[in-house]
Each structure stands twice: as C-alpha cells, then as structure tokens.
C-alpha positions as CSV (number, residue, x, y, z in Angstrom):
1,M,0.0,0.0,0.0
2,L,1.4,3.4,-0.9
3,V,1.0,6.3,1.5
4,R,1.5,9.8,0.4
5,V,2.5,12.4,3.0
6,F,2.5,16.1,2.3
7,L,5.2,18.0,4.2
8,S,5.5,21.7,4.7
9,L,7.8,24.0,6.7
10,D,5.1,26.7,6.8
11,K,1.7,27.4,5.5
12,K,2.9,29.4,2.5
13,Q,5.0,26.5,1.3
14,Q,2.6,23.6,1.9
15,N,2.7,20.9,-0.8
16,E,6.2,22.1,-1.7
17,T,7.7,18.8,-0.7
18,I,6.1,15.4,-1.2
19,F,7.2,12.0,0.1
20,E,5.9,8.7,-0.9
21,Y,6.7,5.4,0.8
22,S,5.4,1.9,0.9
23,K,4.4,-0.3,3.8
24,D,4.8,-3.3,1.7
25,S,8.1,-4.9,2.8
26,K,8.5,-6.3,-0.7
27,S,8.3,-3.0,-2.3
28,I,11.1,-1.7,-4.6
29,N,13.7,0.6,-3.3
30,M,12.7,4.1,-4.4
31,I,15.2,6.7,-5.6
32,K,14.3,9.9,-3.9
33,I,14.7,13.0,-6.0
34,M,14.6,16.8,-5.3
35,I,14.2,19.3,-8.1
36,A,15.8,22.8,-7.7
37,D,14.9,25.3,-10.4
38,D,13.3,28.8,-10.4
39,H,10.9,28.0,-13.2
40,Q,7.8,26.2,-11.9
41,L,6.8,25.1,-15.4
42,L,10.1,23.2,-15.7
43,I,9.6,21.6,-12.3
44,D,6.1,20.5,-13.1
45,G,7.3,19.0,-16.4
46,L,10.1,17.1,-14.7
47,K,7.8,15.8,-12.0
48,S,5.3,14.6,-14.6
49,A,7.9,12.8,-16.6
50,L,9.7,11.2,-13.6
51,S,6.4,10.1,-12.0
52,D,6.1,7.5,-14.8
53,I,9.3,5.8,-13.7
54,E,8.3,3.1,-11.2
55,D,11.2,3.5,-8.7
56,F,11.6,7.3,-8.9
57,S,9.9,9.5,-6.3
58,V,10.1,13.3,-6.4
59,I,10.0,14.2,-2.7
60,G,10.8,17.9,-2.9
61,E,11.2,21.0,-5.0
62,A,12.8,24.4,-4.4
63,G,13.0,27.7,-6.3
64,N,16.4,28.7,-5.0
65,G,19.5,27.4,-3.3
66,Y,18.5,28.7,0.2
67,R,15.2,26.8,-0.1
68,V,17.2,23.6,-0.9
69,L,19.2,24.0,2.3
70,E,16.1,24.7,4.4
71,I,14.5,21.5,3.1
72,L,17.6,19.5,3.8
73,K,17.9,20.9,7.3
74,S,14.3,19.9,8.0
75,G,15.3,16.3,7.6
76,L,13.9,15.6,4.2
77,L,16.9,14.1,2.4
78,P,16.8,13.0,-1.2
79,D,19.2,10.6,-2.9
80,V,19.6,12.9,-5.9
81,I,19.1,16.6,-6.5
82,L,18.6,18.0,-10.0
83,M,20.2,21.4,-9.6
84,D,19.7,24.4,-11.8
85,I,22.8,26.6,-11.9
86,N,21.1,30.0,-12.4
87,M,18.8,30.6,-9.5
88,P,18.0,33.7,-7.3
89,K,19.2,34.3,-3.8
90,L,21.7,31.4,-3.8
91,D,22.7,29.9,-7.1
92,G,23.3,26.3,-8.0
93,L,27.1,26.6,-7.9
94,E,27.3,27.7,-4.3
95,C,24.4,25.5,-3.2
96,T,26.1,22.5,-4.7
97,R,29.3,23.3,-2.8
98,Q,27.4,23.6,0.5
99,V,25.3,20.5,0.0
100,S,28.3,18.4,-1.0
101,K,30.1,19.5,2.1
102,E,27.2,19.1,4.6
103,Y,25.5,16.1,3.0
104,P,28.1,14.1,1.1
105,D,25.8,11.2,0.4
106,I,23.4,13.2,-1.7
107,K,24.3,13.1,-5.4
108,I,23.9,16.3,-7.5
109,I,23.2,16.5,-11.2
110,A,23.6,20.0,-12.7
111,L,20.6,20.9,-14.8
112,S,21.5,23.9,-17.0
113,Q,21.0,25.7,-20.3
114,Y,24.8,26.4,-20.3
115,D,27.1,24.1,-22.1
116,E,30.3,26.2,-21.6
117,K,33.3,24.4,-20.2
118,R,33.6,26.8,-17.3
119,F,30.2,25.9,-15.9
120,V,30.9,22.2,-16.1
121,K,34.2,22.7,-14.4
122,R,32.8,24.7,-11.5
123,M,29.9,22.3,-10.9
124,I,32.2,19.3,-10.9
125,K,34.7,21.1,-8.7
126,N,31.9,22.0,-6.2
127,G,30.8,18.4,-5.9
128,A,28.3,17.6,-8.7
129,S,28.3,14.0,-10.0
130,G,26.7,14.8,-13.4
131,Y,25.8,17.6,-15.8
132,L,22.7,17.7,-18.0
133,L,21.4,20.4,-20.4
134,K,17.8,21.4,-20.1
135,D,17.0,19.9,-23.5
136,A,17.7,16.4,-22.1
137,G,14.9,13.9,-22.7
138,K,13.2,11.7,-20.1
139,D,15.4,8.7,-21.0
140,Q,18.6,10.6,-20.6
141,I,17.5,12.1,-17.3
142,E,16.6,8.6,-16.1
143,K,20.1,7.3,-17.1
144,A,21.8,10.2,-15.3
145,V,19.9,9.7,-12.1
146,R,20.6,5.9,-12.1
147,A,24.2,6.5,-12.9
148,V,24.9,9.0,-10.1
149,Y,22.8,7.1,-7.6
150,S,25.1,4.1,-8.3
151,G,28.1,6.2,-7.6
152,N,29.1,6.9,-11.2
153,K,29.4,10.1,-13.2
154,Y,27.1,11.2,-16.0
155,F,27.3,14.0,-18.6
156,H,24.9,15.2,-21.2
157,E,25.4,13.3,-24.5
158,S,26.2,16.4,-26.5
159,L,29.1,17.4,-24.3
160,S,32.4,16.4,-26.0
161,V,34.2,13.3,-25.0
162,R,37.4,15.4,-24.6
163,L,35.8,17.7,-22.1
164,I,34.5,14.8,-20.1
165,E,37.8,13.1,-20.0
166,Q,39.5,16.3,-18.9
167,E,37.0,16.9,-16.1
168,L,37.5,13.4,-14.7
169,K,41.3,13.3,-15.2
170,E,43.1,12.9,-11.9
171,E,46.7,13.3,-13.0
172,N,48.8,15.9,-11.2
173,T,49.4,17.7,-14.6
174,S,45.7,18.1,-15.3
175,T,45.0,21.6,-16.7
176,L,41.6,21.7,-15.1
177,F,42.3,20.9,-11.5
178,P,46.1,20.7,-11.1
179,K,47.5,19.9,-7.7
180,L,49.6,23.0,-6.9
181,T,52.0,23.1,-4.0
182,S,51.5,25.7,-1.3
183,R,54.5,27.6,-2.6
184,E,53.2,27.5,-6.2
185,K,49.9,29.0,-4.9
186,E,51.8,31.8,-3.2
187,V,53.8,32.6,-6.4
188,L,50.6,32.4,-8.5
189,N,48.8,34.8,-6.2
190,L,51.7,37.3,-6.3
191,I,51.9,37.0,-10.1
192,C,48.2,37.8,-10.3
193,N,48.8,40.9,-8.1
194,G,51.3,42.2,-10.7
195,L,54.6,41.4,-9.0
196,S,57.6,40.6,-11.1
197,S,59.8,37.5,-10.5
198,Q,62.4,39.7,-8.8
199,E,59.8,41.3,-6.5
200,I,58.4,37.8,-5.7
201,S,61.9,36.7,-4.9
202,E,62.4,39.5,-2.4
203,K,59.0,39.1,-0.9
204,L,59.2,35.3,-0.3
205,F,63.0,35.3,0.5
206,I,63.8,32.8,-2.3
207,S,66.1,33.1,-5.3
208,F,65.1,34.6,-8.6
209,H,65.8,31.3,-10.3
210,T,63.5,29.5,-7.8
211,V,60.7,31.9,-8.7
212,E,61.3,31.3,-12.4
213,S,61.1,27.6,-11.8
214,H,57.8,27.9,-10.0
215,R,56.5,30.1,-12.8
216,A,57.5,27.4,-15.4
217,N,55.9,24.7,-13.3
218,L,52.7,26.7,-13.1
219,M,52.5,27.2,-16.8
220,H,53.1,23.5,-17.4
221,K,50.4,22.4,-15.0
222,T,47.8,24.9,-16.2
223,G,48.6,24.4,-19.9
224,V,49.4,28.1,-20.7
225,N,52.6,29.7,-22.1
226,K,52.2,33.3,-21.1
227,T,51.7,35.3,-17.9
228,A,48.5,36.7,-19.1
229,G,47.2,33.2,-19.7
230,L,48.2,32.2,-16.2
231,V,46.4,35.1,-14.7
232,R,43.3,34.3,-16.7
233,W,43.4,30.7,-15.6
234,A,43.7,31.8,-12.0
235,V,40.6,34.0,-12.3
236,E,38.5,31.4,-14.0
237,N,39.4,28.8,-11.4
238,D,39.1,31.0,-8.2
239,F,42.8,30.8,-7.3
240,I,43.2,34.5,-6.6
241,E,43.0,35.4,-3.0
C-alpha cells in the first residue's frame, strides 16, 4: 500500500515537498529526487515525466538554493538533486558546494542551459556528479539519475568526450584541477597581483631562479605559455585570494 505524505515547513510552502513510501516490505527501493529550479513550469514538467518511472519519487522542490538548504535541514533528504545553476538568492554553484560539504551522500546533477566548459568545471569542482542540459529527454535524465545514484558520473550526451575526460582526469598535470603546491599557490597569487619575478623573490625570500622555476611549473600544469594566460586561468578557477 502506498501512503502519500505532504510535508511543509510553513503554510505558504505547503505541498512544496512530497514524500511517498510503501508499507509493503517487498516494495522496490525508491530513488528519492529533489528538483531545484526557479521555473515552476520546468519543475512541473520534470515531476510529470519522472512520475512515470516506477522506482523514482520526487520528494521535494525548491526555487532557489536557500530553499534547498532549508528543506535538507528539515530532515527531508533526497538521494539525488537535479540542480539548476542560475537561481536567485543562492545559485546552484554555491548551493552544490554547501550540499556536497554538509550532505556528502546526496548526489547532485547540474541541470542547466549552459554548455560552456567553465560551468561544467565549476559544478564538478563543487561536488556535482553529473551535468545535464535542459533539453535532455526523459530517457537521458533517467540514465543520469541511475548513474549518479550508483556512484558513477554522467554527462549530457552532447558534451564532448574530450571535455568529459579532462574533467575526470586525476593526473597531477591536469590543466583543469592541477595539484599546486603551497609555494606555487603563493607565487601564482603574487603574479596575479602584478609582482615581477624579482619582486616575488624578495617578498618570499627565495632566489630569482627558484621563482622562475615555480612560474615554469605553473605554466606547465595549467597548460598556458604566457603570464596573461596564467592570470586568466587563476581568475577562472578561483585561485586568486
């Protein structure tokens, strides 16, 4: 027997979260899903499509990142969140970072109209397990949810194979998320603040040649060959303090 429970944090938000469970001990294990998007029409469409999938249950919805956090703090925890990037008050990028930190067991799939590399990078860096464009069909959404629920990654089929491989690459020389030493980070920050190699040498009490060596290593790891490219990379990847 299925029992439907309507949960609400206050009267204005009643019916905003829905949870379904079964008292039948032989019932299938439901994959609980939350949808975070600031367009109600899209939420309604997703709920309608996902309701046809036997073991999927949409237990909550939110129009901004703050609302997502409120629902989670109330104790209603989904297995997977379909997270829009561009939302008011608290966007999907920052919400993903906070959810991944506070609720590491919850899997997040970015749901966005943006297919630019920088958005994919930021969402994966902040803890998302997948990335879908908003033109994804029901079958692809189902595949994505099942993949991340099982502990795997999933990306929209139109995203290039090269981009996906770069995002998941774990080598130290990765140009997306290179592992910089603490000294390299110091040097990079000073370069971005306009200091020359000689000035960095004096500020950090290291030799000019050591600074040049760090600069060369930074360019190798980030895949750039000029100082301007290094600064641009630092800005795009939030390495500037």
